[in-house]
N, C-alpha and C positions, 0 to 999 in steps of 0.2 A: 110096828111097821119096820121092816128091815132097812138098814142103811145101805146106800150104794157103795160099792167098793171103789176106793180111790184109783185113778188111772196110774198105770205103771210108768216108771221113768222112760222106758223104751217107747211106749205108746206116745207119750208127750213129745219126745224128741222127733218121732216120726211125723206128728201133726205139725210141729213148728217147721220142719224141713219141707213139707208139702206147701205150706203157706209161703215160704221164702221162694221156692221154685216157681209157684204161681205168680208171684210179684215180678220176678225176673223175666218170665215169659211174657207177661202183660206189658211190661215197660216199653219194649221195642214196638209192639203193636200200637200202643197209644201214641208214640212218637211218629210212627208212620202215618196214623190217622190225621195227626195235626200237621203233617208236611204238606205245604201248599206249593203248587206249581202254576206257571203261567204258560199258556199256549200262545206261540208267536208265529206270525206270518208276515210276508212283505208284499206290498203292492207297488209296482213300478210300471210306468207307462200309462197307456190309455185305459180308461175304465170301460170294460166290455162285458158282455154276458158271461164270459169265461171268469172274469174277476168276481162278478156277482155270485156265481155258482160256488166258486172257491171260498168266499167269505161265508156264505150260507153253510157250507160244509164245515168250516172252522167253528162256527157257533155250535153246530150240532155236536162236533167232536168235543169242544170244551165242556158242554153240558153233560155229554155221556161219560167222559172220563173224569169229571169232577175237578177241572182246573179252576183256580180262583178267578181268572180273568183271561180275556182274549186280547192280546196286544197286536195291533196292526201298525207296522212301520210303513210309512207312506211317502212316495214322491211321484206325483202325477200332474200332468198338464190339464187333466179333465177327461171327458169321454162322453158316452152315451147317457142321455138324460133318463131313459127308461131303465137302464141298468143301475143308475144312481138311485132312482126311486126304490128299486128292489132292495138295495143295500141299506138305505136309510130306514126303510120299513122294518127290515130284519134287526137293525141296531136298536131302533126305538122300542121294539117289543122283546129284546133279548133277555132271557132269564139269567145270562151271564154278563158280568160287567165288561164293557168294551173300552179299551184304551187305544186311542189313535195318536201315534207319535210321528210327526212330520220330521223326517231325518234322512240323510245327514245334513250338515251345513251346506247351504246352497240349494236344498230341496224346496219343493213347493206343494201346496195343496190348492191348485187353481181350479176354478170352474167346478166340475163335478167333485173334485177332491175336497173343496171347501164345504160343500153340503155334507159330505161323509164325515169329515172331521167334526163339524158342529153337532152331528147327531150322536156322537160317542158319549159315553158317560164321563170320560175324562179325555180332554183334548190337550195334547202337549206338543211343544215345538222345540227343535234344537236351535241353538244360536245360529243366526244367519239364514233362517228360513222365512217364508212368507206364505200368506193365505188370502184368498179372495178371488176377484175377477170372475165372478159367476154369471156373466151375461151369456144367455144361450145363443148359439150361432147355428147356421144351416151347414149342410155338408160341403158347401162351396166356400165356407169361411165368412159369409155374410151375416149381419145381425138378423136375428129371428123377428117375426112379426110382433106387433104390440100385444096381440092375444097370448102368444107363447111367453113373452116377457112377463106379463102380468101373472100368468100361471106360475112361472118360476119364482116371482117375488112372493107370492102367497106360500109356496112350498118352503122357501128359505125362512121366511118369518115364522111359519108354523114349527119348524125345527128349533129355531132359536127360543121360541116361547116354551116349548116342552123341556128344553134343556137349561132354561134360565140364562140364555146368552143374549147379547146385544141385538135387539131387533132392528135398530137403526142401521147398524152395519150390514145386517142380512139384507135389508132393502137396498142399501147403497151398492153393495157388491154385485147385485143383479142389474139394477137400473143404470148405474154409472160405472160399472166394472172396477170398483174400488178394491185395492189389495193393500195389506199392511204387513209389517214385520211381526216377528214373534213377540218381542217386548211390547209393542203397541197392541197386539192382539190380547195380551194378558191384561194390559191397562184398561182396555175397552171391553173387557168381559166377553171376548170372542173365544179365547183359549184359556186353559186353567193354569198352565205353568210353562216355563222354559227350562228344559233339562239338558245338560251337556252330554249325557250318555244314557244308555238303557238302564244300567244299574242305578244311576242317580235318579232316574225317573221312577223306578220301582221303589226305591227308598223314600222318595218324597210323597208318593201317593199312598204309602202304607198307612192304614188307619183311617183313610177317607171313607165317608159314608156315601153310598150311591143307592138310588132307587132303581130296581131292575124289574123286568117282567112286563107283559102286555097290560093294557088298561083293564082295570077290574081285578087284576091278580098281582098287582104290584107289591113289592116287599123291599125293605131296606137291608142292605148287606154292608159289611165292613171289609174293605180291601186289606188282605194280608199278603203283601207282595215284597216286603223287604227281605232280600237274600233268597227269594224264591227261585228255584231252578227254572230255567226256560226250556220248553219243549218246542221244537220246530214243527211247523205245519206247512209243508212245501207244496207248491203247485204241481210238481211232478213233470216227467218228460212229456207225456201226451198233453198235459195242460199247457206246457210251455209252447208246444207246437200249435195247439189251438189258439192260444193268445197271439202267437206270431202271425197266424193266418187270419186273425180277426181284423182284416183290413179291406175296405171296399176296393182299393186300388189293386191289391194282390188278387182278390177274387175275380175282378173283371179281367185282368191280364191273363190269369191262368185259364179262365173259361174261354177267352177269345183265341189265344194262341193254341191251346189244347184242341179246340174245335178244328182250327185250320190244319194242324198237324195230322189229325185223324183223317180229315177229308182228303188230304194229299196222299196219305198212305193207301187209302181205298181206291183212289183214282189211278195211282201209279205204284202198284205193289213192288217193294224192293226187299231189303233185308229185314224190314220191320222196325228199324230204329225210330223213324218218325212216328209210327203208330204207338210204340211203347211210350215215347216221350209225351205224345198227345194224351194218352190215357192217364198217365201219371198226373199231368197238369189238370186234367178235368177232375180227377179224384180230389186233388188238393183244392180246386175251385169249389167243388160241392161241399167239402169239409168246411171251407170258409163260409159258405151260404148257410150251413147248419148252425153256425155261431151267430151270424148277423141276421137281423130282421130284413126280409126282402119282399118285393112285390111280385105277384104272378104276372102282371103286365110286362114287367122287365124280362122275365124268363121267356114269355111268348115272343117278344121282339128278339131275344137272343136266339131262339129257335128259328125265327124267320130269317135272321142274318145267316145262320148256318146253312139253311136251305138254299139261299141265294148264292152263297159261296160254293156249295156243291154244284149248282147249275153252272157257275163260271168255270169250275175245274173240268167238268164233264163236257161242256159245250163251249169252249173258249171262243169269244168273239171280239167285239170292240170294248168290252169291259162294262157293259150295261148292268149285268147281274152283280158284278163286283161293286159298282157304284151304289146300287140299291142295298147291298149287304152292308156297305160301310155306313150308310145313313141309318139303317135299322140297328146296327151295332152301337152307334153313338147314342141313339134314343134309348136303347136298352140300358146303357150305362147310366143315363140320366134318371131313369125310372126304376132301376133295379132294386134300390134300397129305400126303406121307409124312414120317416121321421127326419132327424137332423143328419142322418148319414147320406153320403153321396160320393161319387168318384170324383177326384180332383180333376178339373178340366185340363191341367198340365199333363195328366196321364190319359184321360179319356180320349181326346181328339188324336194325339199321336198314335195311340194304340189302335184306334179304329182305322186310321189311314194305313198304318203298317200292315194290319191284317187284311185290309182290302187290296192293297198292292201285292201282298203275299199271295192272295187267291189268284190274282191275274198271272203272276209269275208261275204259280203251281199249275194253272191251266195250260200255259205255254209249254212248260216242261213235260207235262203229261201228254200233251198233243204230239210233241216231238218224239217222245218215247214210243208212242203208238205207231208213228210213221217210220221209225228207224228200222233198218234191216235186221233180221234176226241174227244173233251171234251164237246161238246154241241150237241143238237139235239138228234135224235133217236140213233145214234151210241154212243153218249156219255152216254146214259142211259143203254145200254146193259151191263149185268154183275153186275149192281148195286143191292145191297141187302137192304131190308127194312122190317119193321114189320107191319102186317096187323092190322089196328086199328079198322076197322068196317068190318063186313062180313055178307052176306045175299044174297040169290037168285043167287048164283053162282059167284058173284063178291064181291069185297071188295075195300077198300080205304087205300092208304099208303101215307106217307109224304116222298117225295124224292126231294132232292136238293131244299128244301125250298118251294115246291109246292105240293098240294094234287093231287094224280092221282087215277083214277079208274083202278083196276087190275082185271084180270080174269085168273083162273088157267088153265094151259095147259092140265093137265092129271086128276086133281081131284078138288073137291070143296075146297074152302078156309075156314079157321077157324080164329076167332079173336085171336090175339097174335101170329100167326104163322109167322115165318121168311121166306121170299120168295126172289127169285132172278129173275131179269128181263131178259127174253130170246127173247122178240120180242115186236112188236107193231101192233095194229089193229085200225087205226083211232085215236081216243082219248083214247083208252084203252091200257094198257100195259099187255102183256102176261107174266105170271110168272110161276115158278115152286118152289116147296118147297125146302128150303135150310136146312131143319132139318135133313134129312137122313144122309147127310155127316157128320154133327156134332155128330149124334148118333153113327155112325160107328167109328168116331175118339175116342169117349168116350169108346166104347167097347174095342178098341185096346189098349188104355191106361190101362184099367182094366186088 
């Protein structure tokens, strides 16, 4: 059997070089694959459907882009219970670890914020922050019914049980409105740690094991966050606008005043400024309604109020229509939003009265405008006086209101320099009479 020929030195060198190049090319790829990043977003202000949608999108982005965790930096006084339930449901079933960090110092996770923080895989707090006060309230700031409170207690306790947190505190924060500081929260197993900064937090939670995923598909993962680059997940301009408009008071005021502005513009057309402002306010009001849960009954009462205001503007009287519209508008504000939402009475009643009074004033102004003498067109020219500048052939020319007009005498021929008065119009010619005799008679009487 013939023996194989030994490889040449050149061939061996080529093989070694290829192996070295392959290792050099693979090393950066392996480092990149091991590089972990954290997706970060911030929640400030009221918890609304806008915030719920934003956090849901953050979870999807973190999963899609392979981030090791979603970090939510929070400072909130609370918000809508329905939006809070959606966020908690997303966090409890998230396939990506969620870290809620109550920051900066002086911040809080009150009411809805407490539920959200307790539902995270890791709940952290900056020094000088607090958590709790989860008693549900109505839109007018009053304590909710016992039925609603019991439901909120069960909700808070179930979150605490699933995340291994203090169920006694969960129960007390709802029934008694209990709130505690960061150090106390760690001591009572409500929060996991107190961290002075974001980087300190990421270093301290590095290596922590958490269980992620929905029930039946849960798995344990290890957080690799020490030194991990942070990728911002911002709400964006339109999201900020929607969050700003997610206020029952703003929605009510925009819809009320916008309706009044459009009604007045239709009743007494002018340069269109009132109509433009009204349409803009109505659009903003409907954008707010698209964010907030509303009742159809409130919208029907709002339409009734608008119809009564229209009647007041078109047929002004003693204000009966305006009074009815004011009452309908006030009840519309009471019934417009569902659940714990509601228009603050400090905004509701003054706005209704102002809009009702504005409809009365708009009706009077529109009525006065319709009765005022015309200032343009043929009627506006009647009675005007001018001096004939050129005359000949039975007609002449005068300068009136910044324009040249051809004039014709009604009873006699015209002379240059004669002062005439407009008494009619025939096509493009003005019919005039002499204004001199009256002046001559006045001079004779004075003499």
